[in-house]
N, CA, C and O atoms as a printed pandas DataFrame, in Angstrom:
     atom_number atom_name residue_name chain_id  residue_number  x_coord  y_coord  z_coord
0              1         N          MET        A               1 -103.023  -37.412  -47.390
1              2        CA          MET        A               1 -104.199  -38.236  -47.186
2              3         C          MET        A               1 -105.420  -37.340  -47.367
3              4         O          MET        A               1 -105.446  -36.203  -46.896
4              5         N          THR        A               2 -106.418  -37.861  -48.046
5              6        CA          THR        A               2 -107.632  -37.085  -48.286
6              7         C          THR        A               2 -108.505  -37.022  -47.035
7              8         O          THR        A               2 -108.347  -37.817  -46.108
8              9         N          VAL        A               3 -109.416  -36.073  -47.030
9             10        CA          VAL        A               3 -110.345  -35.913  -45.913
10            11         C          VAL        A               3 -111.207  -37.164  -45.770
11            12         O          VAL        A               3 -111.452  -37.631  -44.658
12            13         N          LEU        A               4 -111.664  -37.702  -46.896
13            14        CA          LEU        A               4 -112.521  -38.882  -46.863
14            15         C          LEU        A               4 -111.782  -40.095  -46.287
15            16         O          LEU        A               4 -112.349  -40.857  -45.503
16            17         N          LEU        A               5 -110.533  -40.267  -46.673
17            18        CA          LEU        A               5 -109.762  -41.399  -46.152
18            19         C          LEU        A               5 -109.511  -41.242  -44.653
19            20         O          LEU        A               5 -109.590  -42.215  -43.903
20            21         N          LYS        A               6 -109.208  -40.015  -44.217
21            22        CA          LYS        A               6 -109.032  -39.758  -42.778
22            23         C          LYS        A               6 -110.314  -40.099  -42.020
23            24         O          LYS        A               6 -110.265  -40.702  -40.947
24            25         N          GLU        A               7 -111.461  -39.711  -42.580
25            26        CA          GLU        A               7 -112.752  -40.004  -41.942
26            27         C          GLU        A               7 -112.974  -41.515  -41.837
27            28         O          GLU        A               7 -113.450  -42.016  -40.819
28            29         N          ALA        A               8 -112.622  -42.228  -42.907
29            30        CA          ALA        A               8 -112.784  -43.686  -42.902
30            31         C          ALA        A               8 -111.907  -44.327  -41.830
31            32         O          ALA        A               8 -112.357  -45.229  -41.123
32            33         N          PHE        A               9 -110.659  -43.871  -41.703
33            34        CA          PHE        A               9 -109.768  -44.419  -40.687
34            35         C          PHE        A               9 -110.256  -44.090  -39.278
35            36         O          PHE        A               9 -110.159  -44.919  -38.373
36            37         N          THR        A              10 -110.775  -42.891  -39.099
37            38        CA          THR        A              10 -111.300  -42.508  -37.788
38            39         C          THR        A              10 -112.456  -43.412  -37.388
39            40         O          THR        A              10 -112.514  -43.890  -36.255
40            41         N          LYS        A              11 -113.378  -43.645  -38.321
41            42        CA          LYS        A              11 -114.523  -44.513  -38.027
42            43         C          LYS        A              11 -114.073  -45.956  -37.815
43            44         O          LYS        A              11 -114.576  -46.644  -36.928
44            45         N          ALA        A              12 -113.134  -46.405  -38.624
45            46        CA          ALA        A              12 -112.648  -47.781  -38.489
46            47         C          ALA        A              12 -111.955  -47.993  -37.144
47            48         O          ALA        A              12 -112.001  -49.091  -36.589
48            49         N          SER        A              13 -111.317  -46.951  -36.620
49            50        CA          SER        A              13 -110.609  -47.086  -35.341
50            51         C          SER        A              13 -111.559  -47.337  -34.176
51            52         O          SER        A              13 -111.116  -47.741  -33.101
52            53         N          MET        A              14 -112.858  -47.107  -34.368
53            54        CA          MET        A              14 -113.846  -47.346  -33.316
54            55         C          MET        A              14 -114.361  -48.788  -33.324
55            56         O          MET        A              14 -115.082  -49.194  -32.413
56            57         N          LEU        A              15 -114.000  -49.543  -34.326
57            58        CA          LEU        A              15 -114.446  -50.935  -34.447
58            59         C          LEU        A              15 -113.550  -51.855  -33.614
59            60         O          LEU        A              15 -112.435  -51.477  -33.252
60            61         N          PRO        A              16 -114.035  -53.054  -33.314
61            62        CA          PRO        A              16 -113.178  -54.029  -32.609
62            63         C          PRO        A              16 -111.920  -54.338  -33.432
63            64         O          PRO        A              16 -111.936  -54.267  -34.661
64            65         N          GLU        A              17 -110.838  -54.679  -32.736
65            66        CA          GLU        A              17 -109.554  -54.912  -33.405
66            67         C          GLU        A              17 -109.632  -55.994  -34.473
67            68         O          GLU        A              17 -108.976  -55.881  -35.508
68            69         N          THR        A              18 -110.416  -57.035  -34.243
69            70        CA          THR        A              18 -110.503  -58.111  -35.243
70            71         C          THR        A              18 -111.084  -57.586  -36.553
71            72         O          THR        A              18 -110.626  -57.960  -37.633
72            73         N          ILE        A              19 -112.082  -56.726  -36.458
73            74        CA          ILE        A              19 -112.681  -56.144  -37.670
74            75         C          ILE        A              19 -111.707  -55.160  -38.307
75            76         O          ILE        A              19 -111.599  -55.091  -39.531
76            77         N          GLN        A              20 -110.995  -54.396  -37.469
77            78        CA          GLN        A              20 -109.986  -53.478  -38.009
78            79         C          GLN        A              20 -108.939  -54.238  -38.812
79            80         O          GLN        A              20 -108.524  -53.802  -39.886
80            81         N          ASP        A              21 -108.518  -55.387  -38.271
81            82        CA          ASP        A              21 -107.520  -56.203  -38.967
82            83         C          ASP        A              21 -108.055  -56.728  -40.303
83            84         O          ASP        A              21 -107.327  -56.755  -41.295
84            85         N          GLU        A              22 -109.320  -57.143  -40.328
85            86        CA          GLU        A              22 -109.930  -57.625  -41.581
86            87         C          GLU        A              22 -109.948  -56.509  -42.627
87            88         O          GLU        A              22 -109.587  -56.724  -43.784
88            89         N          ILE        A              23 -110.370  -55.321  -42.206
89            90        CA          ILE        A              23 -110.405  -54.164  -43.114
90            91         C          ILE        A              23 -108.993  -53.849  -43.612
91            92         O          ILE        A              23 -108.786  -53.592  -44.798
92            93         N          ALA        A              24 -108.039  -53.872  -42.702
93            94        CA          ALA        A              24 -106.655  -53.566  -43.071
94            95         C          ALA        A              24 -106.109  -54.564  -44.084
95            96         O          ALA        A              24 -105.435  -54.177  -45.039
96            97         N          LYS        A              25 -106.403  -55.859  -43.878
97            98        CA          LYS        A              25 -105.930  -56.883  -44.816
98            99         C          LYS        A              25 -106.498  -56.655  -46.215
99           100         O          LYS        A              25 -105.771  -56.722  -47.206
100          101         N          GLU        A              26 -107.805  -56.385  -46.290
101          102        CA          GLU        A              26 -108.441  -56.139  -47.591
102          103         C          GLU        A              26 -107.859  -54.901  -48.258
103          104         O          GLU        A              26 -107.580  -54.906  -49.457
104          105         N          LEU        A              27 -107.676  -53.839  -47.475
105          106        CA          LEU        A              27 -107.137  -52.591  -48.016
106          107         C          LEU        A              27 -105.706  -52.794  -48.509
107          108         O          LEU        A              27 -105.356  -52.334  -49.596
108          109         N          LEU        A              28 -104.886  -53.470  -47.727
109          110        CA          LEU        A              28 -103.506  -53.719  -48.140
110          111         C          LEU        A              28 -103.434  -54.575  -49.398
111          112         O          LEU        A              28 -102.603  -54.332  -50.273
112          113         N          THR        A              29 -104.293  -55.560  -49.488
113          114        CA          THR        A              29 -104.330  -56.401  -50.684
114          115         C          THR        A              29 -104.739  -55.581  -51.900
115          116         O          THR        A              29 -104.136  -55.695  -52.967
116          117         N          GLU        A              30 -105.763  -54.758  -51.734
117          118        CA          GLU        A              30 -106.232  -53.902  -52.834
118          119         C          GLU        A              30 -105.129  -52.932  -53.254
119          120         O          GLU        A              30 -104.911  -52.722  -54.448
120          121         N          LEU        A              31 -104.436  -52.343  -52.288
121          122        CA          LEU        A              31 -103.343  -51.414  -52.599
122          123         C          LEU        A              31 -102.210  -52.115  -53.329
123          124         O          LEU        A              31 -101.612  -51.553  -54.246
124          125         N          GLU        A              32 -101.921  -53.333  -52.924
125          126        CA          GLU        A              32 -100.868  -54.115  -53.587
126          127         C          GLU        A              32 -101.190  -54.298  -55.070
127          128         O          GLU        A              32 -100.319  -54.132  -55.923
128          129         N          VAL        A              33 -102.432  -54.635  -55.370
129          130        CA          VAL        A              33 -102.853  -54.819  -56.760
130          131         C          VAL        A              33 -102.775  -53.497  -57.508
131          132         O          VAL        A              33 -102.276  -53.451  -58.633
132          133         N          GLU        A              34 -103.261  -52.425  -56.899
133          134        CA          GLU        A              34 -103.263  -51.107  -57.544
134          135         C          GLU        A              34 -101.852  -50.623  -57.841
135          136         O          GLU        A              34 -101.596  -50.051  -58.901
136          137         N          ILE        A              35 -100.940  -50.852  -56.908
137          138        CA          ILE        A              35  -99.567  -50.373  -57.078
138          139         C          ILE        A              35  -98.845  -51.159  -58.168
139          140         O          ILE        A              35  -98.121  -50.582  -58.978
140          141         N          HIS        A              36  -99.043  -52.476  -58.185
141          142        CA          HIS        A              36  -98.307  -53.319  -59.136
142          143         C          HIS        A              36  -99.033  -53.530  -60.458
143          144         O          HIS        A              36  -98.416  -53.947  -61.437
144          145         N          GLU        A              37 -100.323  -53.250  -60.503
145          146        CA          GLU        A              37 -101.087  -53.412  -61.733
146          147         C          GLU        A              37 -101.970  -52.186  -61.938
147          148         O          GLU        A              37 -103.188  -52.266  -61.773
148          149         N          PRO        A              38 -101.360  -51.040  -62.299
149          150        CA          PRO        A              38 -102.138  -49.810  -62.431
150          151         C          PRO        A              38 -103.207  -49.928  -63.506
151          152         O          PRO        A              38 -103.087  -50.706  -64.453
152          153         N          LYS        A              39 -104.256  -49.131  -63.329
153          154        CA          LYS        A              39 -105.361  -49.110  -64.294
154          155         C          LYS        A              39 -104.874  -48.579  -65.643
155          156         O          LYS        A              39 -103.900  -47.830  -65.716
156          157         N          ILE        A              40 -105.556  -48.974  -66.685
157          158        CA          ILE        A              40 -105.233  -48.499  -68.024
158          159         C          ILE        A              40 -105.608  -47.025  -68.115
159          160         O          ILE        A              40 -106.711  -46.635  -67.732
160          161         N          SER        A              41 -104.715  -46.230  -68.609
161          162        CA          SER        A              41 -104.952  -44.794  -68.762
162          163         C          SER        A              41 -105.993  -44.555  -69.843
163          164         O          SER        A              41 -106.185  -45.384  -70.732
164          165         N          GLU        A              42 -106.656  -43.421  -69.756
165          166        CA          GLU        A              42 -107.643  -43.082  -70.789
166          167         C          GLU        A              42 -106.965  -42.805  -72.129
167          168         O          GLU        A              42 -107.630  -42.747  -73.163
168          169         N          HIS        A              43 -105.648  -42.636  -72.112
169          170        CA          HIS        A              43 -104.911  -42.379  -73.355
170          171         C          HIS        A              43 -104.456  -43.661  -74.043
171          172         O          HIS        A              43 -103.873  -43.618  -75.127
172          173         N          VAL        A              44 -104.722  -44.785  -73.418
173          174        CA          VAL        A              44 -104.328  -46.073  -73.972
174          175         C          VAL        A              44 -105.574  -46.758  -74.518
175          176         O          VAL        A              44 -106.633  -46.728  -73.890
176          177         N          ALA        A              45 -105.446  -47.367  -75.670
177          178        CA          ALA        A              45 -106.592  -48.073  -76.252
178          179         C          ALA        A              45 -106.903  -49.310  -75.422
179          180         O          ALA        A              45 -106.002  -50.038  -75.007
180          181         N          TYR        A              46 -108.192  -49.537  -75.186
181          182        CA          TYR        A              46 -108.620  -50.722  -74.444
182          183         C          TYR        A              46 -108.592  -51.939  -75.359
183          184         O          TYR        A              46 -108.848  -51.823  -76.557
184          185         N          PRO        A              47 -108.283  -53.104  -74.801
185          186        CA          PRO        A              47 -108.310  -54.318  -75.630
186          187         C          PRO        A              47 -109.742  -54.633  -76.053
187          188         O          PRO        A              47 -110.700  -54.297  -75.356
188          189         N          GLN        A              48 -109.866  -55.266  -77.175
189          190        CA          GLN        A              48 -111.186  -55.653  -77.662
190          191         C          GLN        A              48 -111.410  -57.126  -77.388
191          192         O          GLN        A              48 -110.523  -57.957  -77.588
192          193         N          ALA        A              49 -112.611  -57.435  -76.927
193          194        CA          ALA        A              49 -112.962  -58.830  -76.681
194          195         C          ALA        A              49 -113.562  -59.423  -77.943
195          196         O          ALA        A              49 -114.379  -58.788  -78.610
196          197         N          ARG        A              50 -113.159  -60.623  -78.265
197          198        CA          ARG        A              50 -113.706  -61.324  -79.423
198          199         C          ARG        A              50 -114.124  -62.711  -78.975
199          200         O          ARG        A              50 -113.447  -63.338  -78.160
200          201         N          LEU        A              51 -115.225  -63.184  -79.500
201          202        CA          LEU        A              51 -115.676  -64.537  -79.196
202          203         C          LEU        A              51 -115.144  -65.467  -80.273
203          204         O          LEU        A              51 -115.577  -65.423  -81.424
204          205         N          ASN        A              52 -114.208  -66.301  -79.883
205          206        CA          ASN        A              52 -113.641  -67.263  -80.815
206          207         C          ASN        A              52 -114.355  -68.593  -80.666
207          208         O          ASN        A              52 -114.681  -69.014  -79.555
208          209         N          LYS        A              53 -114.589  -69.235  -81.759
209          210        CA          LYS        A              53 -115.223  -70.558  -81.723
210          211         C          LYS        A              53 -114.206  -71.589  -81.234
211          212         O          LYS        A              53 -113.071  -71.634  -81.710
212          213         N          ALA        A              54 -114.618  -72.393  -80.304
213          214        CA          ALA        A              54 -113.780  -73.485  -79.816
214          215         C          ALA        A              54 -113.902  -74.658  -80.778
215          216         O          ALA        A              54 -114.686  -74.612  -81.727
216          217         N          ALA        A              55 -113.137  -75.693  -80.536
217          218        CA          ALA        A              55 -113.134  -76.854  -81.426
218          219         C          ALA        A              55 -114.527  -77.442  -81.602
219          220         O          ALA        A              55 -114.866  -77.922  -82.683
220          221         N          GLY        A              56 -115.339  -77.408  -80.539
221          222        CA          GLY        A              56 -116.679  -77.977  -80.606
222          223         C          GLY        A              56 -117.697  -77.056  -81.245
223          224         O          GLY        A              56 -118.875  -77.406  -81.323
224          225         N          GLY        A              57 -117.268  -75.872  -81.712
225          226        CA          GLY        A              57 -118.184  -74.951  -82.355
226          227         C          GLY        A              57 -118.872  -73.990  -81.397
227          228         O          GLY        A              57 -119.625  -73.123  -81.840
228          229         N          GLU        A              58 -118.635  -74.120  -80.103
229          230        CA          GLU        A              58 -119.250  -73.231  -79.120
230          231         C          GLU        A              58 -118.283  -72.115  -78.760
231          232         O          GLU        A              58 -117.068  -72.310  -78.797
232          233         N          ASN        A              59 -118.812  -70.951  -78.413
233          234        CA          ASN        A              59 -117.975  -69.904  -77.862
234          235         C          ASN        A              59 -117.603  -70.289  -76.445
235          236         O          ASN        A              59 -118.389  -70.927  -75.745
236          237         N          ASN        A              60 -116.401  -69.903  -76.015
237          238        CA          ASN        A              60 -115.979  -70.206  -74.648
238          239         C          ASN        A              60 -116.915  -69.553  -73.638
239          240         O          ASN        A              60 -117.176  -70.118  -72.576
240          241         N          ILE        A              61 -117.418  -68.370  -73.963
241          242        CA          ILE        A              61 -118.324  -67.685  -73.042
242          243         C          ILE        A              61 -119.640  -68.450  -72.909
243          244         O          ILE        A              61 -120.290  -68.392  -71.866
244          245         N          THR        A              62 -120.021  -69.148  -73.936
245          246        CA          THR        A              62 -121.221  -69.977  -73.866
246          247         C          THR        A              62 -121.005  -71.108  -72.870
247          248         O          THR        A              62 -121.906  -71.436  -72.098
248          249         N          LYS        A              63 -119.834  -71.698  -72.883
249          250        CA          LYS        A              63 -119.509  -72.758  -71.926
250          251         C          LYS        A              63 -119.512  -72.217  -70.504
251          252         O          LYS        A              63 -119.992  -72.879  -69.584
252          253         N          ASP        A              64 -118.969  -70.998  -70.322
253          254        CA          ASP        A              64 -118.971  -70.379  -69.002
254          255         C          ASP        A              64 -120.401  -70.124  -68.527
255          256         O          ASP        A              64 -120.721  -70.336  -67.357
256          257         N          ALA        A              65 -121.256  -69.668  -69.440
257          258        CA          ALA        A              65 -122.654  -69.391  -69.085
258          259         C          ALA        A              65 -123.379  -70.674  -68.670
259          260         O          ALA        A              65 -124.174  -70.662  -67.730
260          261         N          VAL        A              66 -123.109  -71.761  -69.359
261          262        CA          VAL        A              66 -123.724  -73.051  -69.007
262          263         C          VAL        A              66 -123.246  -73.488  -67.630
263          264         O          VAL        A              66 -124.041  -73.965  -66.820
264          265         N          TRP        A              67 -121.943  -73.329  -67.355
265          266        CA          TRP        A              67 -121.423  -73.680  -66.041
266          267         C          TRP        A              67 -122.130  -72.856  -64.965
267          268         O          TRP        A              67 -122.549  -73.397  -63.942
268          269         N          LEU        A              68 -122.264  -71.546  -65.196
269          270        CA          LEU        A              68 -122.928  -70.666  -64.234
270          271         C          LEU        A              68 -124.362  -71.114  -63.978
271          272         O          LEU        A              68 -124.816  -71.140  -62.835
272          273         N          GLN        A              69 -125.053  -71.456  -65.022
273          274        CA          GLN        A              69 -126.440  -71.899  -64.893
274          275         C          GLN        A              69 -126.544  -73.157  -64.030
275          276         O          GLN        A              69 -127.463  -73.287  -63.222
276          277         N          ASN        A              70 -125.616  -74.063  -64.203
277          278        CA          ASN        A              70 -125.678  -75.355  -63.517
278          279         C          ASN        A              70 -125.058  -75.370  -62.118
279          280         O          ASN        A              70 -125.398  -76.234  -61.310
280          281         N          ASN        A              71 -124.149  -74.425  -61.815
281          282        CA          ASN        A              71 -123.359  -74.546  -60.589
282          283         C          ASN        A              71 -123.325  -73.326  -59.684
283          284         O          ASN        A              71 -122.780  -73.407  -58.583
284          285         N          SER        A              72 -123.883  -72.203  -60.103
285          286        CA          SER        A              72 -123.703  -70.967  -59.343
286          287         C          SER        A              72 -124.263  -71.025  -57.924
287          288         O          SER        A              72 -123.752  -70.337  -57.040
288          289         N          ASP        A              73 -125.295  -71.825  -57.687
289          290        CA          ASP        A              73 -125.883  -71.915  -56.342
290          291         C          ASP        A              73 -124.861  -72.363  -55.291
291          292         O          ASP        A              73 -124.975  -71.999  -54.120
292          293         N          LYS        A              74 -123.876  -73.142  -55.700
293          294        CA          LYS        A              74 -122.878  -73.672  -54.770
294          295         C          LYS        A              74 -121.843  -72.628  -54.357
295          296         O          LYS        A              74 -121.084  -72.851  -53.413
296          297         N          TYR        A              75 -121.803  -71.484  -55.058
297          298        CA          TYR        A              75 -120.743  -70.499  -54.844
298          299         C          TYR        A              75 -121.290  -69.121  -54.487
299          300         O          TYR        A              75 -120.642  -68.113  -54.767
300          301         N          LYS        A              76 -122.465  -69.062  -53.877
301          302        CA          LYS        A              76 -123.072  -67.782  -53.515
302          303         C          LYS        A              76 -122.173  -67.005  -52.562
303          304         O          LYS        A              76 -121.624  -67.555  -51.607
304          305         N          GLY        A              77 -122.037  -65.706  -52.849
305          306        CA          GLY        A              77 -121.216  -64.837  -52.018
306          307         C          GLY        A              77 -119.733  -64.912  -52.332
307          308         O          GLY        A              77 -118.925  -64.316  -51.621
308          309         N          LYS        A              78 -119.360  -65.629  -53.377
309          310        CA          LYS        A              78 -117.943  -65.781  -53.727
310          311         C          LYS        A              78 -117.662  -65.250  -55.130
311          312         O          LYS        A              78 -118.559  -65.106  -55.960
312          313         N          TRP        A              79 -116.394  -64.966  -55.357
313          314        CA          TRP        A              79 -115.893  -64.691  -56.698
314          315         C          TRP        A              79 -115.445  -66.013  -57.281
315          316         O          TRP        A              79 -114.841  -66.831  -56.587
316          317         N          ILE        A              80 -115.735  -66.224  -58.538
317          318        CA          ILE        A              80 -115.272  -67.437  -59.210
318          319         C          ILE        A              80 -114.479  -67.055  -60.448
319          320         O          ILE        A              80 -114.625  -65.956  -60.982
320          321         N          ALA        A              81 -113.657  -67.957  -60.885
321          322        CA          ALA        A              81 -112.882  -67.789  -62.106
322          323         C          ALA        A              81 -113.177  -68.986  -63.007
323          324         O          ALA        A              81 -112.995  -70.138  -62.615
324          325         N          LEU        A              82 -113.633  -68.688  -64.217
325          326        CA          LEU        A              82 -113.967  -69.731  -65.183
326          327         C          LEU        A              82 -113.091  -69.607  -66.419
327          328         O          LEU        A              82 -112.681  -68.514  -66.808
328          329         N          LYS        A              83 -112.817  -70.750  -67.022
329          330        CA          LYS        A              83 -112.103  -70.772  -68.301
330          331         C          LYS        A              83 -112.658  -71.926  -69.120
331          332         O          LYS        A              83 -112.540  -73.090  -68.738
332          333         N          ASN        A              84 -113.257  -71.591  -70.233
333          334        CA          ASN        A              84 -113.822  -72.597  -71.135
334          335         C          ASN        A              84 -114.845  -73.491  -70.443
335          336         O          ASN        A              84 -114.916  -74.690  -70.713
336          337         N          GLY        A              85 -115.640  -72.898  -69.545
337          338        CA          GLY        A              85 -116.667  -73.668  -68.860
338          339         C          GLY        A              85 -116.161  -74.533  -67.726
339          340         O          GLY        A              85 -116.872  -75.422  -67.257
340          341         N          ILE        A              86 -114.941  -74.282  -67.281
341          342        CA          ILE        A              86 -114.339  -75.042  -66.187
342          343         C          ILE        A              86 -114.002  -74.081  -65.057
343          344         O          ILE        A              86 -113.423  -73.019  -65.287
344          345         N          LEU        A              87 -114.368  -74.457  -63.834
345          346        CA          LEU        A              87 -114.043  -73.650  -62.664
346          347         C          LEU        A              87 -112.544  -73.740  -62.397
347          348         O          LEU        A              87 -111.999  -74.827  -62.203
348          349         N          VAL        A              88 -111.892  -72.587  -62.392
349          350        CA          VAL        A              88 -110.454  -72.536  -62.146
350          351         C          VAL        A              88 -110.173  -72.205  -60.686
351          352         O          VAL        A              88 -109.150  -72.621  -60.141
352          353         N          GLY        A              89 -111.083  -71.451  -60.043
353          354        CA          GLY        A              89 -110.893  -71.103  -58.648
354          355         C          GLY        A              89 -112.086  -70.344  -58.103
355          356         O          GLY        A              89 -112.915  -69.838  -58.859
356          357         N          ALA        A              90 -112.166  -70.268  -56.773
357          358        CA          ALA        A              90 -113.239  -69.536  -56.097
358          359         C          ALA        A              90 -112.707  -68.994  -54.780
359          360         O          ALA        A              90 -111.898  -69.639  -54.113
360          361         N          HIS        A              91 -113.170  -67.797  -54.409
361          362        CA          HIS        A              91 -112.735  -67.178  -53.151
362          363         C          HIS        A              91 -113.684  -66.041  -52.811
363          364         O          HIS        A              91 -114.335  -65.489  -53.698
364          365         N          GLU        A              92 -113.768  -65.687  -51.530
365          366        CA          GLU        A              92 -114.607  -64.566  -51.108
366          367         C          GLU        A              92 -114.046  -63.244  -51.616
367          368         O          GLU        A              92 -114.801  -62.294  -51.825
368          369         N          SER        A              93 -112.747  -63.171  -51.815
369          370        CA          SER        A              93 -112.073  -61.951  -52.259
370          371         C          SER        A              93 -111.598  -62.091  -53.698
371          372         O          SER        A              93 -110.879  -63.031  -54.035
372          373         N          ARG        A              94 -112.005  -61.150  -54.542
373          374        CA          ARG        A              94 -111.553  -61.153  -55.931
374          375         C          ARG        A              94 -110.043  -60.986  -55.999
375          376         O          ARG        A              94 -109.373  -61.596  -56.833
376          377         N          ILE        A              95 -109.524  -60.161  -55.121
377          378        CA          ILE        A              95 -108.085  -59.886  -55.126
378          379         C          ILE        A              95 -107.297  -61.139  -54.779
379          380         O          ILE        A              95 -106.302  -61.450  -55.433
380          381         N          GLU        A              96 -107.733  -61.854  -53.760
381          382        CA          GLU        A              96 -107.043  -63.085  -53.375
382          383         C          GLU        A              96 -107.150  -64.149  -54.469
383          384         O          GLU        A              96 -106.191  -64.874  -54.732
384          385         N          LEU        A              97 -108.318  -64.238  -55.101
385          386        CA          LEU        A              97 -108.501  -65.195  -56.194
386          387         C          LEU        A              97 -107.559  -64.854  -57.347
387          388         O          LEU        A              97 -106.899  -65.736  -57.897
388          389         N          HIS        A              98 -107.498  -63.580  -57.706
389          390        CA          HIS        A              98 -106.611  -63.126  -58.774
390          391         C          HIS        A              98 -105.162  -63.450  -58.436
391          392         O          HIS        A              98 -104.416  -63.964  -59.270
392          393         N          ARG        A              99 -104.772  -63.142  -57.197
393          394        CA          ARG        A              99 -103.393  -63.383  -56.765
394          395         C          ARG        A              99 -103.040  -64.872  -56.828
395          396         O          ARG        A              99 -101.973  -65.233  -57.324
396          397         N          SER        A             100 -103.921  -65.730  -56.333
397          398        CA          SER        A             100 -103.605  -67.159  -56.321
398          399         C          SER        A             100 -103.526  -67.731  -57.731
399          400         O          SER        A             100 -102.678  -68.579  -58.011
400          401         N          LEU        A             101 -104.406  -67.271  -58.624
401          402        CA          LEU        A             101 -104.345  -67.752  -60.009
402          403         C          LEU        A             101 -103.091  -67.253  -60.709
403          404         O          LEU        A             101 -102.482  -67.977  -61.495
404          405         N          LYS        A             102 -102.710  -66.021  -60.422
405          406        CA          LYS        A             102 -101.497  -65.472  -61.022
406          407         C          LYS        A             102 -100.277  -66.259  -60.561
407          408         O          LYS        A             102  -99.415  -66.599  -61.371
408          409         N          GLN        A             103 -100.199  -66.551  -59.257
409          410        CA          GLN        A             103  -99.075  -67.319  -58.717
410          411         C          GLN        A             103  -99.023  -68.728  -59.291
411          412         O          GLN        A             103  -97.945  -69.297  -59.464
412          413         N          ALA        A             104 -100.190  -69.288  -59.583
413          414        CA          ALA        A             104 -100.249  -70.655  -60.122
414          415         C          ALA        A             104 -100.073  -70.681  -61.643
415          416         O          ALA        A             104 -100.021  -71.753  -62.246
416          417         N          GLY        A             105  -99.980  -69.501  -62.261
417          418        CA          GLY        A             105  -99.825  -69.435  -63.713
418          419         C          GLY        A             105 -101.096  -69.796  -64.462
419          420         O          GLY        A             105 -101.037  -70.255  -65.603
420          421         N          LYS        A             106 -102.270  -69.588  -63.814
421          422        CA          LYS        A             106 -103.549  -69.966  -64.417
422          423         C          LYS        A             106 -104.429  -68.761  -64.730
423          424         O          LYS        A             106 -105.644  -68.916  -64.854
424          425         N          LEU        A             107 -103.864  -67.580  -64.861
425          426        CA          LEU        A             107 -104.647  -66.364  -65.020
426          427         C          LEU        A             107 -105.088  -66.120  -66.461
427          428         O          LEU        A             107 -106.145  -65.533  -66.692
428          429         N          ALA        A             108 -104.301  -66.557  -67.417
429          430        CA          ALA        A             108 -104.590  -66.268  -68.819
430          431         C          ALA        A             108 -105.921  -66.861  -69.265
431          432         O          ALA        A             108 -106.187  -68.044  -69.049
432          433         N          GLY        A             109 -106.751  -66.035  -69.885
433          434        CA          GLY        A             109 -108.011  -66.494  -70.457
434          435         C          GLY        A             109 -109.122  -66.741  -69.464
435          436         O          GLY        A             109 -110.137  -67.345  -69.812
436          437         N          VAL        A             110 -108.951  -66.284  -68.220
437          438        CA          VAL        A             110 -109.925  -66.540  -67.163
438          439         C          VAL        A             110 -110.965  -65.419  -67.110
439          440         O          VAL        A             110 -110.638  -64.248  -67.297
440          441         N          MET        A             111 -112.214  -65.790  -66.855
441          442        CA          MET        A             111 -113.287  -64.824  -66.658
442          443         C          MET        A             111 -113.643  -64.823  -65.173
443          444         O          MET        A             111 -113.889  -65.878  -64.588
444          445         N          PHE        A             112 -113.669  -63.628  -64.562
445          446        CA          PHE        A             112 -114.030  -63.489  -63.159
446          447         C          PHE        A             112 -115.499  -63.089  -63.055
447          448         O          PHE        A             112 -116.011  -62.321  -63.871
448          449         N          CYS        A             113 -116.162  -63.624  -62.037
449          450        CA          CYS        A             113 -117.589  -63.347  -61.849
450          451         C          CYS        A             113 -117.905  -63.487  -60.366
451          452         O          CYS        A             113 -117.435  -64.421  -59.716
452          453         N          ARG        A             114 -118.701  -62.563  -59.825
453          454        CA          ARG        A             114 -119.146  -62.669  -58.436
454          455         C          ARG        A             114 -120.557  -63.258  -58.430
455          456         O          ARG        A             114 -121.442  -62.800  -59.152
456          457         N          ILE        A             115 -120.740  -64.268  -57.608
457          458        CA          ILE        A             115 -122.050  -64.897  -57.473
458          459         C          ILE        A             115 -122.734  -64.252  -56.261
459          460         O          ILE        A             115 -122.330  -64.479  -55.120
460          461         N          ASP        A             116 -123.756  -63.462  -56.513
461          462        CA          ASP        A             116 -124.461  -62.795  -55.426
462          463         C          ASP        A             116 -125.378  -63.761  -54.712
463          464         O          ASP        A             116 -125.798  -64.775  -55.270
464          465         N          ASN        A             117 -125.683  -63.432  -53.468
465          466        CA          ASN        A             117 -126.562  -64.278  -52.652
466          467         C          ASN        A             117 -127.967  -64.284  -53.149
467          468         O          ASN        A             117 -128.825  -64.949  -52.568
């Protein structure tokens, strides 16, 4: 364990148990994602994003941007997942949102975005 992580645990141990549990849940969820979905190595080529025209002639990202413009006020402080201008899911935690979409088989082609307050 690193010195910084030990320091974080020491400070967290001074917090009320309910807050400690919240921190622990977030950390465990983050670790679960990291362990099962490791980051791409610097030796691996990154995928390239391309904007494909949809049937209506619009880019899918354009549809997502229009949705954000019209609806983002309703989702302040949350992570949202959009696909082709349609809200697929929303949650306070990006990790939980990712997990639920993956379990539902709705992860492919989704764009994640955090709506700040």
